[in-house]
N, C-alpha and C positions, 0 to 999 in steps of 0.2 A: 456283589454281582446282581444284575437285574433279574426280575422274576422269570422272564422268558429264558434266559441263559440257565438259570438254576433248574428249571423244569426240564430243559433239554439234557442237561448233564445227569439229572437224577434218573431219567428214563434209560440212559445208557449205562447205568451202574456206577457213575462217579459220585463221590460225595457232593452234596449241594453247595459246599463252600470250598473256595480255593485256598484252604489253610495250608501254610507251608509244611506243617507237621505231616500232612498226607502225601506230600510229593514223593518221598522215597517209596511209599507204599504203591503209589501210582506206577512208578517205574517198572515194577515187577508184576503187580496184580491187575492193573487196569489198562494203562496205555498200550502195553505190549500184547494184550489179549483182545483189544477192541476190533470189531469188524471194520472193513473199509468204509462201509456206509455210515457206521456210527462215528468213525474217525472224521469223516468229511463233515457231517452235521455238527459235531461238537466243536470242530475247528472254527467253523463259521460263527457259532455262538460265542466262543471265547474271543474271537477277533473283535467283536463289538464291545468287549470289556477288557481290553488289553492291560490297562493300568491295574486292574484288580486281580487278574488271573494270568499274567504273562508267563509264569513258570509252567503252568499247564499247557498254554498255547505253544510254548517252546517245545514241550515234549511231543505234542501232536505234529508240529511242523517237522521235527527231527525224524519221527517215525515215517511220515509221508515221504520224505526225501530218501531215507534209507531203503525203503521198500518199493520205491517207484510207484506209489499208489496214484499219483497224478495221471499216469498213462492209462490207468483203468477208468479214469473219469473223463477221458477224451482230451487231455492236455498233452501235446507232444513233448513239451519240456517242463521242467520244474519251474523255470522262470515264468512261463506263460501261466502256469497254475497260480502262483502267488500274486502275479500282477493282475490277472483277470478275475480270479475268484476271491482272493483275500484283499486285493487293493494295496498290496505291499510292493516295495521294491525288492529285488533279489537280495540286495545288501541287508535290508532289514530282516528278511527271512534268515539269512546267514548269521546275523547277530543273535536271533532267537535260538537257532540251532546250537550256537556256541555256548549260550547260557545253559541249555539242557546238558550238553556234553561235559562242560566244566564243573558245574555245581552238583549235578545229580549223578553223573556217571563217573567222573574223575575223583573229586574230593569227597562227595557224599557226606557233607557236613550240615546238619540241621542248624547249628549255631551260625555258620557263615551265611547260609541262605536267609536265615531270619534277620541277621543284622545288616547284610548288604541289600537284601530284597526290598527292604522298606524304602530305599532310595529311588526306586523306580527302575524300569527295564533298561533305560539308556545307560545309567550309571552301572547297573549290574553287568551289562554287556561290556562296558569299558574296562571292568576289572577282571574279565576272563583272562586266565593265564597268569594273573598276578596275585590275587587274594587267596589266602589259605587260612587254616586255623591258627597258624603261627603268627601271621601278620594282620589278622582281621581287625585288631584294635586300631592300627595305623590307618588302614584303608577305610574303615567305618568313619573315623574322624574326618579324613580328607573328603570323603563323599558328601559329608554334611556341610562342607564349607565351600566347595567349588562347583562349577557347572559340569555337566557331562562331558562337554568338549574339553574343558580344562583338565578334568580327571583323566581322560583318554591320553592327553599330552603328557601328563605326569607318569602314567603307566608306561608309555612309550619311552620316555627318558630313563625310567628306572630299568627297564629291560635292556636298553641300549648300554647301560653302565655295567652290565654283567662283565666280569673279568674276561679279558681277551684270551682266547684259546687257540692252540695250534690248529690250523686248517689242514685237513687231510682230504685229498681228492680221490674219489672212488669212481670207477668206471665199470659198467656192466653191459653185457650183450644179452639181449632178450629176444625170444621169439615173439611174433606179433601178438599172440593171445596173452602171453605173459606180460608184455608191455601194456596192453589194455587193462589188465588186472591191476598192475602197479599204478597206472594213471588214475584209475577209479579210487584206489585206496588213498593216494595223495590228495585228490580232490576232496574226498570226505574228511581227511585229516585237516586240510586247510580250512574248510568250512567249520568244523568242530572246534579247532583251535584258534579261529579268527586270525589266521595268518596267511600271507601270500608267499612266505619264504619256504621253498620246497624242502630245504634241508631240515628246517624245524618240523615240518609235517612228517618227513621220513622218520625223524627221531620219535615223534609221537606214535607212529605206527609200530616202530620197533619196541618201544617201552610197553605199549599195549599188549604186544605179543609176549614179551618176556614176563610180564606180570601174570599172564594166564598160563604159560607153558614152562617157565623156568622153575626148577625145584628149589626148595629152601637151601639145600646144601650148595648148589651152584651159586646162588646169590651170596651166601656167606663167604665164599672164596674170593669174591670181588665186591664185597660190601661197600668199601669206600668208593670204588668207581661207580657203582650203581647209585649211591646216594649223591655223588657229585653230579651225575647226569640229571637227576631229579632237581637238584639245586639250580642247575643252569637253566633248565627248561621252565621251571616255575618261579625263578627269581626269589629263592628262599635260602636261609641258612639253617642247617640241620645239626642236631646232636643225637647220637644213638647210644642207648644203654642196654647192656647185656643183662636181662632180667634174672637169668639163672645165677650169675656171679655178682650181680649188683655193681657193675663197673662200666664206666664210659668207654666205648670201643671206637667211637668216631666223633670228631668235633670239627665243625667248620672253623677255619682260622679266625673268622670275624667274631666267633663266640668265645674264643679263648681270652682269659683275663678280663671277662665281663665284670661290670660293677652294678649288676641288678637293674640296669636301665634298658630302655627300649633301643634296639639298633635301628639303623637307617631304614632297613627293610621292614621294620615293625615287629621283629622277633624278640621276645622277652628273654633276657639272659639272667643267669644267676645260679 
């Protein structure tokens, strides 16, 4: 990070280096507590060094969008803010937001951020929704061998190969205010999950709610169904162990009969 950016960050209470180890700390202790003026100043500083600090920049852009800070700064829309002040396309801003949501809020894995983050922001964004702790070996290797565009195509193909499921049509009648709330939630989920498929976005909203409000006992009653939903959305194969009884209580069929080799999705079995 250049000296100007370092000084700007230090003044606002951020550590002077954009080390990935600090990102999880930033999520709770710094980014969420920064004043709007500090947020604006530091976002501009980080913009000038995106290759070295894109995780932090992603966090700033995410917070600005979530809290509508652009309107306080005189920009009628988020698009106008990123295009006029940051010099980004809206699409690039959405990629950055998806990086923060996936790596920092969803999976919260230092190991994944460290290994994937070294490949640059474009490849890190391409792997949103696909890379996890279980398959990071596979995607780390692929990211080192192909371009960001090729990597995005591979991820798209992998997600498209998820086993076909029965489609259930659901119809709701909402009051106008309720509909506005739902639309905003779906828009946020689309941006965070880097998807334009509303059904996927709705699943992300539902899982986020369940993870925060569902009791442990409720989850246990439908543990297999809960884990299958996670597998489908994240394109992973899971195995669950009851620590109290030291026994396997759920296994994805792909992991049964494994021979200690890596599966297609990159999950180690054995």
